[in-house]
C-alpha positions as a printed Julia matrix, in Angstrom:
512×3 Matrix{Float64}:
   6.55   27.14  -37.43
   7.0    26.68  -33.79
   6.81   23.16  -32.12
   6.8    21.7   -28.94
   7.64   18.04  -28.39
   4.77   15.69  -27.18
   6.28   12.81  -26.6
   9.64   13.93  -24.88
   7.51   15.47  -22.03
   5.58   12.06  -21.68
   8.92   10.36  -21.57
  11.0    12.43  -19.2
   7.92   13.45  -16.87
   7.48    9.64  -15.57
  10.65    8.24  -16.53
  12.92   11.09  -14.17
  10.22   11.53  -11.93
  10.35   15.3   -11.7
   7.17   17.51  -12.8
   7.9    20.42  -14.68
   4.67   21.93  -16.05
   4.12   24.21  -19.14
   2.55   27.1   -19.11
  -1.03   25.86  -20.21
  -0.47   23.09  -17.71
  -2.08   20.69  -20.37
   1.51   19.15  -20.64
   4.43   18.57  -18.7
   7.65   19.28  -20.45
  11.15   17.2   -19.78
  12.33   18.07  -16.45
  14.41   17.4   -16.79
  16.47   16.39  -13.95
  10.84   13.36  -12.24
  10.1    11.27  -11.06
  10.68   10.91   -8.63
  11.73   10.77   -8.1
  13.61   13.91   -7.07
  12.79   17.98   -6.87
  14.51   19.84   -9.27
  14.76   23.81   -8.9
  11.5    24.17  -10.74
   9.53   21.51   -8.96
  10.51   22.85   -5.43
   9.21   26.4    -6.36
   6.02   25.03   -7.53
   5.51   22.71   -4.6
   6.06   25.03   -1.78
   4.96   27.76   -3.67
   7.48   30.12   -2.21
   7.48   33.87   -2.8
  10.78   34.33   -0.79
  13.75   33.65   -2.74
  14.09   32.82   -6.37
  13.98   28.92   -6.84
  17.15   29.23   -9.06
  19.37   30.83   -6.61
  22.54   29.06   -4.78
  21.18   30.59   -1.6
  18.2    31.11    0.43
  16.69   32.76    3.68
  13.22   33.35    5.2
  12.35   34.03    8.41
  12.58   30.82    9.97
  16.4    30.09    8.63
  19.8    31.95    8.19
  21.28   32.25    4.94
  21.78   28.74    3.7
  24.39   28.97    1.09
  25.78   26.38   -1.98
  28.51   24.52   -0.51
  31.32   22.2    -2.1
  32.88   19.19   -1.4
  36.18   19.36   -3.65
  38.09   16.15   -2.75
  35.48   13.61   -4.24
  37.27   10.87   -6.34
  35.92   10.03   -9.91
  35.97    6.34   -9.65
  35.85    5.0    -6.61
  36.96    1.32   -7.39
  40.01    1.91   -9.15
  43.14    2.61   -6.83
  45.12    3.71   -9.71
  42.59    6.9   -10.34
  43.65    9.84   -8.19
  40.93   12.36   -9.74
  39.14   14.27   -7.96
  35.89   16.6    -8.62
  34.02   19.26   -6.15
  30.16   17.94   -5.27
  27.39   20.42   -4.23
  25.89   20.42   -0.76
  24.28   22.25    1.7
  23.86   22.49    5.36
  21.13   23.65    8.04
  22.33   24.22   11.41
  19.87   25.61   13.0
  18.32   22.93   15.14
  21.77   21.65   16.07
  23.53   22.06   19.21
  27.35   21.58   18.97
  27.94   21.39   22.48
  24.97   18.44   22.49
  25.48   17.24   19.14
  22.23   15.29   18.26
  21.86   13.0    14.64
  23.23   14.05   10.99
  20.38   14.1     8.74
  21.61   13.47    5.79
  19.79   13.58    2.3
  20.64   11.8    -0.63
  19.83   13.76   -4.26
  18.61   12.19   -6.79
  18.19   12.47  -10.52
  18.24   16.13  -10.74
  19.69   19.28   -9.48
  19.21   20.46   -5.68
  18.89   23.69   -3.98
  18.04   25.05   -0.29
  14.75   23.96    0.2
  16.17   20.33    0.49
  17.19   21.34    3.73
  14.62   23.82    4.54
  11.39   22.74    3.22
  11.14   19.43    3.51
   8.73   17.23    5.82
  12.11   15.42    7.42
  13.27   19.43    8.53
  10.64   18.96   10.89
  11.91   16.12   12.45
  15.3    17.59   12.26
  13.44   20.26   14.53
  12.5    17.83   17.02
  16.19   15.74   17.36
  17.91   18.4    17.17
  19.56   17.04   14.15
  22.2    18.55   11.51
  20.39   18.85    8.37
  22.31   17.82    4.97
  21.85   17.56    1.18
  24.11   16.05   -1.37
  23.6    16.18   -4.82
  24.43   13.26   -7.58
  26.9    13.16   -9.45
  26.45   14.46  -13.25
  23.43   16.18  -12.14
  22.52   20.21  -11.21
  26.03   21.47  -10.63
  28.19   18.43   -9.77
  29.89   17.49  -12.95
  32.67   14.92  -12.33
  33.91   15.36  -15.57
  33.91   18.04  -18.39
  31.09   16.67  -20.14
  28.31   13.71  -20.83
  29.8    11.83  -23.33
  29.42    8.32  -23.55
  32.51    7.26  -22.14
  32.54    9.93  -19.36
  29.3     8.3   -18.13
  30.87    5.33  -17.67
  31.46    6.85  -14.74
  28.05    7.4   -13.89
  25.82    4.44  -11.41
  24.38    4.18   -8.28
  26.85    2.18   -6.97
  29.89    5.6    -7.42
  27.07    7.61   -5.88
  27.04    5.5    -2.86
  30.72    5.64   -2.26
  30.46    9.44   -3.37
  28.08    9.7     0.14
  30.34    7.96    1.99
  33.21    9.51    1.37
  31.63   12.96    1.82
  29.95   12.1     5.03
  33.13   10.56    6.66
  34.85   14.16    5.67
  31.51   16.39    6.87
  31.26   13.87   10.41
  34.8    14.21   11.03
  36.89   17.04    9.45
  33.82   19.81    9.48
  31.52   19.38   12.29
  34.2    16.74   13.99
  31.12   14.8    15.38
  32.62   10.79   14.51
  30.19    9.44   16.79
  26.95   11.3    16.06
  24.23    8.7    14.1
  23.41    9.41   10.47
  19.62    8.97    9.56
  19.15    8.65    5.63
  16.61   10.07    4.12
  15.18    9.63    0.05
  12.13    9.67   -2.31
  11.91    7.89   -5.69
  15.26    6.98   -6.84
  17.05    8.9    -4.0
  14.55    6.67   -1.87
  16.39    3.95   -3.56
  19.64    5.63   -2.62
  18.91    5.75    0.91
  18.23    2.04    1.5
  21.13    0.68   -0.52
  23.35    3.0     1.49
  22.23    1.31    4.7
  22.72   -2.05    2.75
  26.11   -1.6     1.48
  27.2     1.28    3.95
  26.01    0.26    7.39
  28.28    1.76    9.24
  28.02    4.95    7.96
  24.42    5.2     8.57
  22.45    3.73   11.36
  18.52    3.88    9.57
  16.87    4.94    6.05
  13.85    6.06    5.56
  13.06    5.33    2.06
   9.96    7.07    0.23
   8.45    6.26   -2.92
  11.47    3.92   -3.74
  11.19    1.78   -6.51
  13.89   -0.56   -5.41
  12.92   -3.36   -8.14
  14.8    -2.38  -11.0
  12.52   -3.98  -14.3
  13.16   -3.28  -18.18
   9.69   -3.5   -19.0
   7.51   -1.95  -16.36
   4.01   -2.33  -18.04
   2.43   -2.03  -14.29
   3.06    1.23  -13.98
  -0.06    1.97  -16.68
  -1.65   -0.79  -14.48
  -1.42    1.45  -11.58
  -2.7     4.65  -13.98
  -5.44    2.74  -14.27
  -6.52    1.4   -10.83
  -5.69    5.34   -9.71
  -7.81    7.08  -12.66
 -10.88    4.83  -11.24
 -10.29    5.0    -7.82
 -10.43    9.31   -8.05
 -13.1     9.54  -10.89
 -14.67    5.88  -11.65
 -15.14    3.96  -14.26
 -16.42    6.52  -17.19
 -13.34    8.42  -17.5
 -10.82    5.01  -17.95
 -13.66    4.24  -20.6
 -13.44    7.49  -22.5
  -9.73    7.18  -22.55
  -9.91    3.8   -23.87
 -12.61    4.25  -26.54
 -10.41    7.53  -27.94
  -6.92    5.5   -27.57
  -8.57    2.79  -29.91
 -10.05    5.31  -32.33
  -6.61    6.54  -32.58
  -4.41    3.58  -33.07
  -7.71    2.62  -35.91
  -6.61    6.06  -37.36
  -3.0     4.9   -37.44
  -4.02    2.4   -39.76
  -4.58    4.5   -43.13
  -2.99    7.26  -44.59
  -6.68    9.46  -44.49
  -6.26    8.8   -40.67
  -3.72    9.61  -39.88
  -4.01   13.05  -41.62
  -7.17   13.18  -39.38
  -4.64   12.95  -36.54
  -2.68   15.68  -37.53
  -5.0    17.96  -37.84
  -6.71   17.07  -34.52
  -4.02   17.17  -32.75
  -1.72   19.7   -34.25
   0.77   17.82  -35.51
   4.14   19.03  -36.85
   4.64   15.92  -39.08
   2.72   12.34  -40.31
   3.54    9.81  -37.63
   3.82    7.01  -40.1
   6.69    4.94  -39.1
   5.94    2.59  -35.91
   8.27    4.38  -34.28
   7.01    7.41  -34.98
   3.84    6.45  -33.88
   5.34    5.08  -30.5
   6.5     8.54  -29.45
   2.58    9.99  -30.64
   0.74    7.53  -28.36
   3.68    7.57  -25.86
   2.73   11.66  -25.67
  -0.93   10.73  -24.88
  -0.79    8.47  -22.23
   2.19   10.75  -20.62
  -0.6    13.51  -19.74
  -2.4    10.53  -17.52
   0.9     9.11  -16.03
   1.74   12.88  -14.95
  -1.22   13.58  -12.95
  -1.49   10.49  -11.28
   2.17   10.64  -10.5
   2.23   13.64   -8.66
  -1.94   14.41   -7.77
  -2.86   17.39   -5.66
   1.19   17.66   -5.01
   1.75   20.7    -7.96
   0.19   24.05   -6.41
  -2.48   25.78   -8.51
  -1.87   22.69  -11.63
  -5.05   20.36  -12.73
  -5.66   16.99  -10.98
  -6.81   13.8   -12.45
 -10.24   14.39  -11.52
 -10.18   17.76  -12.96
  -8.61   16.38  -16.45
 -11.16   13.53  -16.78
 -14.58   16.32  -15.41
 -12.63   18.39  -18.32
 -12.89   14.88  -20.88
 -16.31   14.36  -19.58
 -17.75   17.91  -20.08
 -15.49   18.0   -23.89
 -16.77   14.78  -25.01
 -20.65   16.51  -24.24
 -19.43   19.68  -25.94
 -18.47   17.91  -28.85
 -22.28   16.03  -29.46
 -20.87   13.08  -27.75
 -17.31   12.9   -29.98
 -14.54   11.37  -27.4
 -11.85   11.56  -29.36
 -12.18   15.49  -30.56
 -13.25   16.24  -26.37
  -9.57   14.12  -25.95
  -7.79   15.63  -28.75
  -8.49   19.26  -27.14
  -6.71   18.36  -24.19
  -3.56   18.3   -25.73
  -4.03   21.31  -27.98
  -1.2    23.25  -29.37
  -0.72   26.95  -28.71
  -2.16   29.02  -31.79
   0.93   28.81  -34.03
   2.61   25.9   -33.07
   2.45   22.65  -33.7
   3.19   19.25  -31.51
   6.57   17.31  -32.7
   6.21   13.56  -32.67
   8.88   11.98  -34.81
  11.58    9.85  -33.0
  14.22   11.95  -34.87
  13.46   14.94  -32.75
  12.76   13.2   -29.49
  16.1    11.65  -30.11
  17.9    14.99  -30.46
  16.6    16.46  -27.15
  19.78   14.05  -25.9
  21.99   15.22  -28.63
  24.19   17.75  -26.49
  26.89   16.46  -23.85
  27.11   19.54  -22.3
  25.99   20.11  -18.95
  24.34   22.58  -17.81
  21.59   22.36  -21.2
  17.79   22.01  -20.59
  17.64   18.38  -20.99
  21.41   17.3   -19.98
  19.74   15.74  -16.14
  17.72   13.95  -19.17
  20.88   12.05  -20.62
  22.13   11.33  -17.61
  19.43    9.77  -15.64
  18.22    8.45  -19.61
  21.53    6.49  -19.31
  21.3     5.2   -15.85
  17.93    3.81  -17.0
  19.76    2.06  -19.57
  22.73    0.73  -18.2
  21.12    0.05  -14.27
  17.43    0.14  -13.85
  15.2     0.03  -17.16
  12.04    1.25  -15.45
  10.66    1.87  -18.92
   6.91    2.33  -18.85
   5.48    0.41  -21.63
   1.69   -1.1   -23.0
   3.06   -4.62  -22.89
   0.98   -5.56  -20.02
  -2.31   -5.4   -22.74
  -5.01   -3.32  -22.91
  -7.37   -5.27  -20.59
  -5.5    -3.72  -18.11
  -4.95   -0.48  -19.11
  -7.03    2.2   -21.91
  -3.56    3.09  -23.48
  -3.33    0.73  -26.32
  -0.54   -1.57  -27.6
   1.75    0.39  -29.53
   4.69    1.45  -26.54
   6.31   -1.32  -26.84
  10.17   -1.98  -24.58
  11.49   -2.29  -27.86
  11.0     1.48  -28.36
  13.21    2.14  -25.35
  15.91    0.07  -26.17
  16.3     1.42  -29.7
  16.23    4.94  -27.88
  19.22    3.61  -25.55
  21.32    2.7   -28.81
  20.56    5.67  -30.53
  21.41    7.9   -28.01
  24.25    6.33  -26.61
  25.7     4.53  -30.19
  26.1     1.44  -27.57
  24.15   -2.03  -27.66
  24.05   -2.17  -24.1
  22.41   -5.82  -22.71
  19.91   -3.95  -20.68
  18.19   -6.87  -19.51
  21.36   -8.24  -18.09
  22.46   -4.72  -16.16
  18.83   -4.76  -14.24
  19.6    -8.45  -13.46
  22.45   -7.56  -12.09
  21.32   -4.44  -10.65
  19.02   -6.69   -8.66
  21.47   -9.02   -7.68
  24.06   -6.5    -6.33
  20.95   -4.74   -4.35
  18.35   -7.2    -3.55
  15.54   -5.65   -4.95
  12.38   -5.68   -3.33
  13.52   -8.76   -1.01
  14.94   -7.47    1.57
  14.18   -9.77    4.0
  17.69  -11.11    4.29
  19.27   -7.5     3.73
  19.86   -4.93    6.48
  17.55   -3.99    8.88
  16.31    0.1    10.11
  14.86    0.69    6.37
  10.83    2.04    6.4
   9.52    1.98    3.31
   6.86    4.51    2.82
   4.74    4.42   -0.32
   0.92    5.81   -1.53
  -1.2     3.45   -2.8
  -2.22    5.63   -6.11
   1.61    5.98   -6.87
   2.48    3.96   -9.65
   6.1     3.46   -8.62
   4.82    1.77   -5.32
   4.51   -1.4    -7.77
   8.26   -1.91   -7.47
   9.04   -0.92   -4.22
   8.47   -2.69   -0.65
   5.21   -2.69    0.29
   4.66   -5.35    2.94
   6.51   -5.44    6.23
   8.88   -8.15    6.12
  10.22   -7.83    9.87
   9.89   -5.56   12.54
  13.13   -3.91   11.65
  12.01   -3.54    8.08
   8.68   -1.71    8.32
   6.46   -0.49    5.53
   3.75    2.28    5.64
   1.1     2.37    2.76
  -0.8     5.6     2.2
  -4.01    5.6     1.23
  -4.91    7.98   -1.12
  -1.76    9.43   -1.67
   0.63    9.75   -4.91
   4.58    9.89   -5.33
   6.59   11.26   -2.58
   3.88   12.97   -0.88
   4.96   11.97    2.47
   8.35   13.98    2.32
   6.25   16.89    1.51
   5.88   19.61    3.81
   2.41   19.14    6.03
  -0.5    21.0     4.62
  -4.22   21.55    6.57
  -5.37   19.81    3.45
  -3.43   16.59    3.96
  -5.64   13.55    4.33
  -5.38   11.36    7.61
  -3.48    8.43    6.27
  -0.71   11.11    5.36
  -0.92   12.84    8.66
  -0.17    9.48   10.78
   2.18    8.35    8.17
   4.23   11.56    9.08
   3.8    10.86   12.51
   4.64    7.03   12.34
   7.63    7.85   10.75
   8.78   10.14   13.62
   8.42    7.95   16.19
  10.23    5.53   14.1
  13.19    7.25   14.37
  12.63    7.88   17.69
  12.69    4.51   18.24
  15.97    3.31   16.48
  17.47    6.05   17.88
  16.85    4.98   21.27
  17.73    1.57   20.73
  21.36    2.8    19.92
């Protein structure tokens, strides 16, 4: 019997900030490389609806650009912080010089990669490309170590993953940019404007903070710069966003279904009823299995909110709430049955909610597998950021129950990597090193842009700290909406945010 994993899709969809939708549109499977914080090849293709090129191609061409091909920086260091380690590796990057005039050089627009592979879309389709046309900028995007095709070491064993960190990634960016400006284009004095969204938005702001001589400003979109081990606030924003789009009825129906499910989980007969309703492969009897099951249920709504209206031809929050409401009516008021129908398995398949099966997605240490980026990102959450979405905030603040505690993710960290990481301490060290969301005394010329229905904005900077650390909070938009190409259907706040971003870049470049 074929099966799909309910929990792994929920876990990675939001943990990794990138979305890969299942064929039936009901589940978002692991990325895995979300979200974006983040765009992988599949997401880029879905979001941009491009038919001119295969999303997995190493080159890209359309009517506007020359061939954009994968290039490699072959002198990247494995360990920037050990002078006795001289090992090097090859790092993937893409360049778009369409708008750049070498006789009158403009700025360099530097897009940092995040927790996923990059491709030519990064230098041809994102909104900052329009800014580059205005400023005559040279566009370059650099893939993050241990993701995509950028492999510092032969595999992702736990021992090798010690070289995977945001600090190593920032040092990669510094060394690369020095080589790129001085040896490739010979424009040593060109100002660098750094861009990123989600985790790469963190990196953009941190690059400005830690390597201020390498970049003159940063545009950090949907950047959760405040590392947080127990991110229960995520579901609280999901709750508010559901109510924002559809009213209280949808939230109440989810809460009603959740309460019934948690009650059924308390008895063997109730568990068997859930197995039948949801088409589960095994009975979720243990606490861990039940947590995985509940995590999978809430994952659908988390993903819908995070990327609402951003994935072409995919259901929105309103679509799913309407489906739940209509299903409840069609099932004579049985909201649980209607809720289960949202997660229905394909005929002949079942949904796997066992904890052991979830661990299996992380087992392979080889690069190039469907979940290799998931292993890498999970390692970073265990050792740097946390970001574990939990129900620890209490059912009064969200409709998803109380069976997904932070202990689930911490247990997974131990079981996947075989190490008892001091995650709470490591998260605190991350905030101490970078400053978290308290950037008042830190670097200047960082613009933080967020959407107010994006759950990740709870960990970003949403109030301007000074004239040189401004913020833009866009009403009714989701994760990384401002970095996507402009659309005629964009709400007025998003249109204005893009204008304000360009104006800020113009102002800061003029002040140099």
